[in-house]
Backbone as XML, in Angstrom:
<?xml version="1.0"?>
<chain id="A" units="angstrom">
  <residue number="1" name="MET">
    <atom name="N" x="19.636" y="-17.206" z="16.651"/>
    <atom name="CA" x="20.080" y="-16.610" z="15.368"/>
    <atom name="C" x="18.772" y="-16.707" z="14.491"/>
  </residue>
  <residue number="2" name="ALA">
    <atom name="N" x="18.075" y="-17.660" z="14.428"/>
    <atom name="CA" x="16.924" y="-17.830" z="13.604"/>
    <atom name="C" x="15.862" y="-16.857" z="13.881"/>
  </residue>
  <residue number="3" name="GLU">
    <atom name="N" x="15.782" y="-16.475" z="15.139"/>
    <atom name="CA" x="14.725" y="-15.402" z="15.523"/>
    <atom name="C" x="15.245" y="-14.095" z="14.867"/>
  </residue>
  <residue number="4" name="SER">
    <atom name="N" x="16.457" y="-13.815" z="14.806"/>
    <atom name="CA" x="16.923" y="-12.523" z="14.256"/>
    <atom name="C" x="16.762" y="-12.551" z="12.747"/>
  </residue>
  <residue number="5" name="VAL">
    <atom name="N" x="16.884" y="-13.627" z="12.094"/>
    <atom name="CA" x="16.686" y="-13.697" z="10.653"/>
    <atom name="C" x="15.254" y="-13.536" z="10.430"/>
  </residue>
  <residue number="6" name="GLU">
    <atom name="N" x="14.349" y="-14.146" z="11.225"/>
    <atom name="CA" x="12.855" y="-14.102" z="11.087"/>
    <atom name="C" x="12.401" y="-12.612" z="11.324"/>
  </residue>
  <residue number="7" name="GLU">
    <atom name="N" x="13.040" y="-11.947" z="12.403"/>
    <atom name="CA" x="12.710" y="-10.546" z="12.661"/>
    <atom name="C" x="13.009" y="-9.652" z="11.515"/>
  </residue>
  <residue number="8" name="ILE">
    <atom name="N" x="14.222" y="-9.850" z="10.903"/>
    <atom name="CA" x="14.716" y="-8.978" z="9.844"/>
    <atom name="C" x="13.829" y="-9.179" z="8.660"/>
  </residue>
  <residue number="9" name="SER">
    <atom name="N" x="13.501" y="-10.416" z="8.355"/>
    <atom name="CA" x="12.634" y="-10.747" z="7.279"/>
    <atom name="C" x="11.347" y="-10.183" z="7.364"/>
  </residue>
  <residue number="10" name="ALA">
    <atom name="N" x="10.735" y="-10.206" z="8.603"/>
    <atom name="CA" x="9.369" y="-9.613" z="8.762"/>
    <atom name="C" x="9.503" y="-8.120" z="8.659"/>
  </residue>
  <residue number="11" name="ALA">
    <atom name="N" x="10.523" y="-7.453" z="9.123"/>
    <atom name="CA" x="10.673" y="-6.038" z="9.034"/>
    <atom name="C" x="10.895" y="-5.611" z="7.638"/>
  </residue>
  <residue number="12" name="ALA">
    <atom name="N" x="11.506" y="-6.431" z="6.785"/>
    <atom name="CA" x="11.860" y="-6.108" z="5.421"/>
    <atom name="C" x="10.445" y="-6.173" z="4.644"/>
  </residue>
  <residue number="13" name="VAL">
    <atom name="N" x="9.671" y="-7.205" z="4.904"/>
    <atom name="CA" x="8.345" y="-7.311" z="4.239"/>
    <atom name="C" x="7.420" y="-6.038" z="4.659"/>
  </residue>
  <residue number="14" name="ILE">
    <atom name="N" x="7.460" y="-5.761" z="5.911"/>
    <atom name="CA" x="6.587" y="-4.683" z="6.284"/>
    <atom name="C" x="7.063" y="-3.343" z="5.756"/>
  </residue>
  <residue number="15" name="ALA">
    <atom name="N" x="8.415" y="-3.186" z="5.613"/>
    <atom name="CA" x="8.877" y="-1.944" z="5.014"/>
    <atom name="C" x="8.522" y="-1.931" z="3.500"/>
  </residue>
  <residue number="16" name="GLN">
    <atom name="N" x="8.571" y="-3.116" z="2.829"/>
    <atom name="CA" x="8.237" y="-3.067" z="1.442"/>
    <atom name="C" x="6.756" y="-2.610" z="1.197"/>
  </residue>
  <residue number="17" name="VAL">
    <atom name="N" x="5.938" y="-3.193" z="2.043"/>
    <atom name="CA" x="4.448" y="-3.017" z="1.935"/>
    <atom name="C" x="4.209" y="-1.459" z="2.245"/>
  </residue>
  <residue number="18" name="GLU">
    <atom name="N" x="4.955" y="-0.928" z="3.247"/>
    <atom name="CA" x="4.841" y="0.534" z="3.614"/>
    <atom name="C" x="5.196" y="1.390" z="2.401"/>
  </residue>
  <residue number="19" name="LEU">
    <atom name="N" x="6.258" y="0.934" z="1.707"/>
    <atom name="CA" x="6.720" y="1.702" z="0.551"/>
    <atom name="C" x="5.753" y="1.647" z="-0.513"/>
  </residue>
  <residue number="20" name="GLU">
    <atom name="N" x="5.111" y="0.410" z="-0.895"/>
    <atom name="CA" x="4.127" y="0.384" z="-1.848"/>
    <atom name="C" x="2.920" y="1.138" z="-1.593"/>
  </residue>
  <residue number="21" name="ILE">
    <atom name="N" x="2.442" y="1.266" z="-0.157"/>
    <atom name="CA" x="1.334" y="1.993" z="0.090"/>
    <atom name="C" x="1.727" y="3.521" z="-0.132"/>
  </residue>
  <residue number="22" name="SER">
    <atom name="N" x="2.799" y="3.908" z="0.212"/>
    <atom name="CA" x="3.286" y="5.313" z="-0.024"/>
    <atom name="C" x="3.259" y="5.625" z="-1.387"/>
  </residue>
  <residue number="23" name="LEU">
    <atom name="N" x="3.748" y="4.797" z="-2.263"/>
    <atom name="CA" x="3.740" y="4.990" z="-3.717"/>
    <atom name="C" x="2.361" y="5.116" z="-4.247"/>
  </residue>
  <residue number="24" name="LEU">
    <atom name="N" x="1.481" y="4.121" z="-3.867"/>
    <atom name="CA" x="0.077" y="4.102" z="-4.355"/>
    <atom name="C" x="-0.587" y="5.325" z="-3.901"/>
  </residue>
  <residue number="25" name="ASP">
    <atom name="N" x="-0.470" y="5.795" z="-2.719"/>
    <atom name="CA" x="-1.083" y="6.970" z="-2.141"/>
    <atom name="C" x="-0.648" y="8.171" z="-2.917"/>
  </residue>
  <residue number="26" name="GLU">
    <atom name="N" x="0.576" y="8.309" z="-3.237"/>
    <atom name="CA" x="1.068" y="9.547" z="-4.019"/>
    <atom name="C" x="0.497" y="9.496" z="-5.498"/>
  </residue>
  <residue number="27" name="SER">
    <atom name="N" x="0.506" y="8.251" z="-6.030"/>
    <atom name="CA" x="-0.027" y="8.130" z="-7.462"/>
    <atom name="C" x="-1.540" y="8.474" z="-7.515"/>
  </residue>
  <residue number="28" name="LEU">
    <atom name="N" x="-2.168" y="8.027" z="-6.407"/>
    <atom name="CA" x="-3.616" y="8.261" z="-6.382"/>
    <atom name="C" x="-3.877" y="9.839" z="-6.180"/>
  </residue>
  <residue number="29" name="LEU">
    <atom name="N" x="-3.060" y="10.489" z="-5.373"/>
    <atom name="CA" x="-3.166" y="11.933" z="-5.132"/>
    <atom name="C" x="-2.964" y="12.597" z="-6.530"/>
  </residue>
  <residue number="30" name="ALA">
    <atom name="N" x="-1.886" y="12.209" z="-7.202"/>
    <atom name="CA" x="-1.621" y="12.821" z="-8.511"/>
    <atom name="C" x="-2.796" y="12.682" z="-9.532"/>
  </residue>
  <residue number="31" name="CYS">
    <atom name="N" x="-3.283" y="11.491" z="-9.495"/>
    <atom name="CA" x="-4.317" y="11.227" z="-10.488"/>
    <atom name="C" x="-5.591" y="12.020" z="-10.127"/>
  </residue>
  <residue number="32" name="ARG">
    <atom name="N" x="-5.900" y="12.189" z="-8.835"/>
    <atom name="CA" x="-6.994" y="12.944" z="-8.411"/>
    <atom name="C" x="-6.883" y="14.435" z="-8.887"/>
  </residue>
  <residue number="33" name="ARG">
    <atom name="N" x="-5.586" y="15.002" z="-8.562"/>
    <atom name="CA" x="-5.414" y="16.262" z="-9.006"/>
    <atom name="C" x="-5.567" y="16.516" z="-10.509"/>
  </residue>
  <residue number="34" name="LEU">
    <atom name="N" x="-5.041" y="15.555" z="-11.302"/>
    <atom name="CA" x="-5.265" y="15.597" z="-12.728"/>
    <atom name="C" x="-6.591" y="15.525" z="-13.183"/>
  </residue>
  <residue number="35" name="GLN">
    <atom name="N" x="-7.406" y="14.668" z="-12.397"/>
    <atom name="CA" x="-8.807" y="14.498" z="-12.711"/>
    <atom name="C" x="-9.550" y="15.865" z="-12.469"/>
  </residue>
  <residue number="36" name="GLU">
    <atom name="N" x="-9.197" y="16.722" z="-11.532"/>
    <atom name="CA" x="-9.789" y="17.953" z="-11.189"/>
    <atom name="C" x="-9.643" y="18.781" z="-12.553"/>
  </residue>
  <residue number="37" name="GLN">
    <atom name="N" x="-8.556" y="18.676" z="-13.210"/>
    <atom name="CA" x="-8.283" y="19.452" z="-14.392"/>
    <atom name="C" x="-8.814" y="18.863" z="-15.670"/>
  </residue>
  <residue number="38" name="ILE">
    <atom name="N" x="-9.047" y="17.493" z="-15.697"/>
    <atom name="CA" x="-9.634" y="16.759" z="-16.786"/>
    <atom name="C" x="-10.776" y="15.914" z="-16.285"/>
  </residue>
  <residue number="39" name="PRO">
    <atom name="N" x="-11.813" y="16.476" z="-15.797"/>
    <atom name="CA" x="-12.901" y="15.698" z="-15.113"/>
    <atom name="C" x="-13.581" y="14.703" z="-16.002"/>
  </residue>
  <residue number="40" name="ASP">
    <atom name="N" x="-13.656" y="14.909" z="-17.243"/>
    <atom name="CA" x="-14.371" y="13.993" z="-18.056"/>
    <atom name="C" x="-13.667" y="12.817" z="-18.767"/>
  </residue>
  <residue number="41" name="ASP">
    <atom name="N" x="-12.459" y="12.583" z="-18.410"/>
    <atom name="CA" x="-11.654" y="11.567" z="-18.995"/>
    <atom name="C" x="-11.830" y="10.111" z="-18.455"/>
  </residue>
  <residue number="42" name="PRO">
    <atom name="N" x="-12.539" y="9.282" z="-19.155"/>
    <atom name="CA" x="-12.884" y="8.006" z="-18.491"/>
    <atom name="C" x="-11.627" y="7.103" z="-18.178"/>
  </residue>
  <residue number="43" name="ASP">
    <atom name="N" x="-10.573" y="7.230" z="-18.920"/>
    <atom name="CA" x="-9.361" y="6.537" z="-18.695"/>
    <atom name="C" x="-8.875" y="6.922" z="-17.285"/>
  </residue>
  <residue number="44" name="LEU">
    <atom name="N" x="-8.778" y="8.211" z="-17.031"/>
    <atom name="CA" x="-8.284" y="8.789" z="-15.771"/>
    <atom name="C" x="-9.262" y="8.299" z="-14.595"/>
  </residue>
  <residue number="45" name="ALA">
    <atom name="N" x="-10.502" y="8.392" z="-14.919"/>
    <atom name="CA" x="-11.442" y="7.942" z="-13.815"/>
    <atom name="C" x="-11.248" y="6.482" z="-13.433"/>
  </residue>
  <residue number="46" name="ASP">
    <atom name="N" x="-11.022" y="5.622" z="-14.469"/>
    <atom name="CA" x="-10.668" y="4.261" z="-14.303"/>
    <atom name="C" x="-9.466" y="4.087" z="-13.495"/>
  </residue>
  <residue number="47" name="LEU">
    <atom name="N" x="-8.395" y="4.896" z="-13.825"/>
    <atom name="CA" x="-7.078" y="4.845" z="-13.103"/>
    <atom name="C" x="-7.322" y="5.110" z="-11.644"/>
  </residue>
  <residue number="48" name="VAL">
    <atom name="N" x="-8.017" y="5.967" z="-11.312"/>
    <atom name="CA" x="-8.256" y="6.511" z="-9.960"/>
    <atom name="C" x="-9.035" y="5.327" z="-9.246"/>
  </residue>
  <residue number="49" name="VAL">
    <atom name="N" x="-9.923" y="4.699" z="-9.786"/>
    <atom name="CA" x="-10.562" y="3.644" z="-9.146"/>
    <atom name="C" x="-9.673" y="2.471" z="-8.875"/>
  </residue>
  <residue number="50" name="ARG">
    <atom name="N" x="-8.855" y="2.153" z="-9.915"/>
    <atom name="CA" x="-7.890" y="1.158" z="-9.843"/>
    <atom name="C" x="-6.799" y="1.400" z="-8.700"/>
  </residue>
  <residue number="51" name="PHE">
    <atom name="N" x="-6.299" y="2.643" z="-8.577"/>
    <atom name="CA" x="-5.357" y="2.907" z="-7.475"/>
    <atom name="C" x="-6.107" y="2.922" z="-6.216"/>
  </residue>
  <residue number="52" name="GLU">
    <atom name="N" x="-7.372" y="3.349" z="-5.974"/>
    <atom name="CA" x="-8.048" y="3.289" z="-4.752"/>
    <atom name="C" x="-8.149" y="1.838" z="-4.290"/>
  </residue>
  <residue number="53" name="ARG">
    <atom name="N" x="-8.592" y="0.972" z="-5.217"/>
    <atom name="CA" x="-8.732" y="-0.444" z="-4.935"/>
    <atom name="C" x="-7.496" y="-1.010" z="-4.533"/>
  </residue>
  <residue number="54" name="ARG">
    <atom name="N" x="-6.347" y="-0.876" z="-5.211"/>
    <atom name="CA" x="-5.096" y="-1.408" z="-4.941"/>
    <atom name="C" x="-4.569" y="-0.906" z="-3.632"/>
  </residue>
  <residue number="55" name="LEU">
    <atom name="N" x="-4.721" y="0.471" z="-3.397"/>
    <atom name="CA" x="-4.395" y="0.971" z="-2.014"/>
    <atom name="C" x="-5.210" y="0.400" z="-0.867"/>
  </residue>
  <residue number="56" name="GLU">
    <atom name="N" x="-6.400" y="0.181" z="-1.089"/>
    <atom name="CA" x="-7.167" y="-0.549" z="-0.001"/>
    <atom name="C" x="-6.660" y="-1.935" z="0.304"/>
  </residue>
  <residue number="57" name="GLU">
    <atom name="N" x="-6.355" y="-2.648" z="-0.796"/>
    <atom name="CA" x="-5.790" y="-4.038" z="-0.743"/>
    <atom name="C" x="-4.450" y="-3.946" z="0.046"/>
  </residue>
  <residue number="58" name="LYS">
    <atom name="N" x="-3.550" y="-3.112" z="-0.254"/>
    <atom name="CA" x="-2.278" y="-2.964" z="0.409"/>
    <atom name="C" x="-2.383" y="-2.567" z="1.836"/>
  </residue>
  <residue number="59" name="GLU">
    <atom name="N" x="-3.338" y="-1.704" z="2.195"/>
    <atom name="CA" x="-3.601" y="-1.410" z="3.572"/>
    <atom name="C" x="-4.143" y="-2.545" z="4.389"/>
  </residue>
  <residue number="60" name="ALA">
    <atom name="N" x="-4.942" y="-3.347" z="3.718"/>
    <atom name="CA" x="-5.512" y="-4.572" z="4.356"/>
    <atom name="C" x="-4.350" y="-5.558" z="4.667"/>
  </residue>
  <residue number="61" name="GLU">
    <atom name="N" x="-3.550" y="-5.687" z="3.573"/>
    <atom name="CA" x="-2.350" y="-6.509" z="3.746"/>
    <atom name="C" x="-1.425" y="-6.080" z="4.876"/>
  </residue>
  <residue number="62" name="MET">
    <atom name="N" x="-1.192" y="-4.817" z="4.993"/>
    <atom name="CA" x="-0.480" y="-4.225" z="6.163"/>
    <atom name="C" x="-1.070" y="-4.575" z="7.482"/>
  </residue>
  <residue number="63" name="ASP">
    <atom name="N" x="-2.344" y="-4.419" z="7.514"/>
    <atom name="CA" x="-3.101" y="-4.776" z="8.729"/>
    <atom name="C" x="-2.865" y="-6.240" z="9.213"/>
  </residue>
  <residue number="64" name="ARG">
    <atom name="N" x="-2.954" y="-7.075" z="8.164"/>
    <atom name="CA" x="-2.697" y="-8.536" z="8.412"/>
    <atom name="C" x="-1.346" y="-8.816" z="8.886"/>
  </residue>
  <residue number="65" name="LEU">
    <atom name="N" x="-0.267" y="-8.099" z="8.266"/>
    <atom name="CA" x="1.060" y="-8.276" z="8.579"/>
    <atom name="C" x="1.375" y="-7.727" z="10.096"/>
  </residue>
  <residue number="66" name="GLU">
    <atom name="N" x="0.662" y="-6.680" z="10.389"/>
    <atom name="CA" x="0.945" y="-6.107" z="11.710"/>
    <atom name="C" x="0.287" y="-7.021" z="12.738"/>
  </residue>
  <residue number="67" name="ASN">
    <atom name="N" x="-0.970" y="-7.597" z="12.417"/>
    <atom name="CA" x="-1.511" y="-8.570" z="13.221"/>
    <atom name="C" x="-0.747" y="-9.831" z="13.583"/>
  </residue>
  <residue number="68" name="ILE">
    <atom name="N" x="-0.020" y="-10.368" z="12.517"/>
    <atom name="CA" x="0.805" y="-11.522" z="12.550"/>
    <atom name="C" x="2.039" y="-11.048" z="13.360"/>
  </residue>
  <residue number="69" name="HIS">
    <atom name="N" x="2.535" y="-9.969" z="13.136"/>
    <atom name="CA" x="3.748" y="-9.452" z="13.842"/>
    <atom name="C" x="3.490" y="-9.396" z="15.262"/>
  </residue>
  <residue number="70" name="LEU">
    <atom name="N" x="2.339" y="-8.850" z="15.672"/>
    <atom name="CA" x="2.061" y="-8.725" z="17.127"/>
    <atom name="C" x="1.581" y="-10.078" z="17.787"/>
  </residue>
  <residue number="71" name="ALA">
    <atom name="N" x="1.002" y="-10.943" z="17.021"/>
    <atom name="CA" x="0.636" y="-12.355" z="17.486"/>
    <atom name="C" x="1.868" y="-13.099" z="17.724"/>
  </residue>
  <residue number="72" name="HIS">
    <atom name="N" x="2.996" y="-12.938" z="16.917"/>
    <atom name="CA" x="4.208" y="-13.713" z="17.147"/>
    <atom name="C" x="5.235" y="-12.989" z="17.902"/>
  </residue>
  <residue number="73" name="GLY">
    <atom name="N" x="4.923" y="-11.809" z="18.418"/>
    <atom name="CA" x="5.866" y="-10.971" z="19.240"/>
    <atom name="C" x="7.162" y="-10.684" z="18.534"/>
  </residue>
  <residue number="74" name="LEU">
    <atom name="N" x="7.041" y="-10.467" z="17.237"/>
    <atom name="CA" x="8.310" y="-10.154" z="16.498"/>
    <atom name="C" x="8.714" y="-8.651" z="16.682"/>
  </residue>
</chain>
């Protein structure tokens, strides 16, 4: 039973990170499209950089989770 709980917990964490990645990706896409219309807005440029950085961090987190998942055979 403990393994089932661990598997469900791991799956929930992975699903949450996948959702966060999806939301960050969509937000970044929207900001980039807006930046095409308003190219000289420094606040928007900063926002794009922050979304890019956060997306990279979340993707790295997902890679770590997947490696742990594979290493433990969950």
